[in-house]
C-alpha positions in Angstrom: 23.3 -108.0 29.2 24.5 -111.5 30.3 27.5 -111.4 32.6 28.2 -115.1 33.1 27.3 -118.6 32.1 27.6 -121.8 34.1 29.4 -124.7 32.6 28.1 -127.6 34.8 28.7 -130.3 32.1 32.5 -129.9 32.2 34.0 -132.8 34.2 35.7 -130.3 36.5 35.5 -131.8 40.0 38.6 -134.0 39.6 40.5 -131.0 38.3 39.4 -128.8 41.2 40.6 -131.5 43.7 43.9 -131.7 41.9 44.2 -127.9 42.0 43.5 -128.0 45.7 46.2 -130.6 46.2 48.6 -128.4 44.1 48.0 -125.4 46.3 48.2 -127.3 49.6 51.0 -129.7 48.9 52.3 -129.5 45.3 53.4 -125.8 45.3 52.6 -124.1 48.6 54.1 -120.8 47.5 50.6 -119.5 46.6 49.4 -119.7 50.2 52.2 -117.9 52.1 50.1 -115.1 53.6 48.4 -116.6 56.7 45.6 -114.0 56.8 45.0 -113.9 53.1 44.3 -110.2 53.1 46.7 -109.0 50.6 47.9 -110.0 47.1 44.5 -111.6 46.4 45.4 -112.3 42.8 48.3 -114.7 42.3 49.5 -115.6 38.8 50.4 -119.3 38.3 53.7 -120.6 36.9 52.1 -122.4 33.9 55.1 -124.7 33.4 55.0 -125.9 37.0 51.2 -126.0 37.1 50.8 -128.0 33.9 53.6 -130.4 35.0 51.7 -131.1 38.3 48.1 -130.7 37.1 48.1 -131.8 33.4 44.3 -132.4 33.7 43.7 -128.7 33.6 44.8 -128.4 30.0 42.9 -131.6 29.1 39.7 -130.2 30.6 39.5 -127.5 27.8 40.8 -129.6 24.9 37.2 -130.6 23.8 36.3 -126.9 23.6 39.4 -126.3 21.5 40.6 -123.7 24.0 44.3 -122.9 24.7 45.2 -121.7 28.2 47.5 -118.7 28.2 47.0 -117.5 31.8 46.0 -119.0 35.1 45.7 -117.1 38.4 44.4 -118.0 41.8 42.1 -115.6 43.6 42.9 -116.3 47.3 40.9 -114.5 49.9 40.1 -114.5 53.7 37.8 -111.5 53.5 34.0 -111.5 53.4 34.1 -109.4 50.3 36.3 -107.7 47.7 35.9 -104.2 46.4 33.8 -103.5 43.4 36.3 -103.5 40.5 37.1 -104.3 36.9 40.0 -106.6 36.2 43.0 -104.8 34.7 43.4 -107.6 32.1 42.4 -105.9 28.9 43.7 -108.8 26.8 40.5 -110.7 27.2 36.8 -109.9 27.9 36.0 -113.2 29.7 37.6 -116.0 31.6 36.5 -119.3 33.1 36.6 -119.5 36.9 36.7 -122.8 38.7 35.9 -123.2 42.4 38.8 -124.8 44.3 38.1 -124.2 48.0 35.3 -122.6 50.1 33.5 -120.9 47.2 30.1 -122.3 47.9 28.9 -119.5 50.2 30.3 -116.7 48.1 28.5 -114.7 45.5 29.9 -112.7 42.6 27.9 -109.6 42.0 27.8 -107.5 38.9 27.1 -103.7 38.8 26.3 -100.9 36.5 27.9 -97.5 36.8 28.5 -94.4 34.7 31.5 -93.3 36.8 35.1 -93.9 35.9 37.2 -96.5 37.7 40.4 -95.7 39.7 43.5 -97.7 38.8 44.9 -99.3 41.9 47.9 -101.6 42.6 48.0 -104.7 44.9 51.1 -105.3 46.9 52.2 -107.9 44.4 52.2 -105.5 41.5 48.9 -106.6 39.9 46.6 -103.7 38.9 42.8 -103.6 39.1 40.3 -100.8 38.5 38.5 -99.8 41.7 34.9 -98.4 41.5 33.3 -96.6 44.4 30.2 -98.6 45.6 28.2 -95.4 46.1 28.2 -95.0 42.3 27.0 -98.5 41.5 23.7 -100.3 41.0 23.6 -104.1 41.5 22.3 -105.8 38.4 23.1 -109.5 38.6 24.9 -112.2 40.6 25.9 -115.8 40.7 27.4 -118.4 43.1 30.7 -120.1 42.0 29.6 -123.7 42.4 30.8 -125.0 39.0 33.0 -123.7 36.2 31.6 -120.4 35.1 32.5 -118.1 32.2 32.6 -114.5 33.5 32.9 -111.1 32.0 36.0 -109.6 33.8 35.8 -106.1 32.4 32.4 -105.4 33.9 32.2 -104.0 37.5 32.0 -106.9 39.9 32.9 -108.1 43.4 33.0 -111.3 45.5 30.9 -111.2 48.7 29.9 -113.9 51.1 30.0 -115.5 54.5 33.3 -117.4 55.1 32.3 -118.4 58.6 35.9 -118.7 59.6 36.5 -121.1 56.7 39.5 -119.6 54.9 40.9 -119.3 52.4 38.4 -119.0 49.6 40.2 -120.0 46.4 39.0 -119.7 42.8 41.1 -120.5 39.8 40.6 -118.1 36.9 41.7 -119.1 33.4 42.4 -117.0 30.4 42.7 -118.4 26.9 44.4 -117.4 23.6 40.9 -117.6 22.0 38.3 -115.0 23.1 35.4 -116.7 24.8 33.0 -113.9 25.7 30.6 -115.0 22.9 30.1 -118.4 24.7 28.2 -116.5 27.4 25.4 -115.9 24.9 25.4 -119.3 23.4 
């Protein structure tokens, strides 16, 4: 099974720089937790985001994709738990590195054990999976836009070396994109 696909040909770097500006100066409400230990998943206000970063919508226009959800995964930890995203509305999303993603790895796992539904402090659910019941099967480094399967067990791990926060932008679309992983 393929879990992800790199999209290095997208002209993404100017968009990532604009997203970084947006988080650090345009709308600083996403980075209010100094230790970045809770509320890892932060939904974006699309109206505000598209007004300040219209390049994001334009990035996917050639692919004929319509953005319906954007969230920022903000972390100061060296790793997340093994989990499945609670978003059952899509099987795959595109992640873009924004800050400090280069030394972090997304790992995929196989398991026959059920997940436990958990709630972050901000009300966003995820499905926790005990690592004792998992086998590592694949991984990638988020160094360019990447289509990822979000309903397969995965986690982010890496050395932050005091460089925080690590921020990735995850984007959901009205169109299902999981088939693009195999193309």
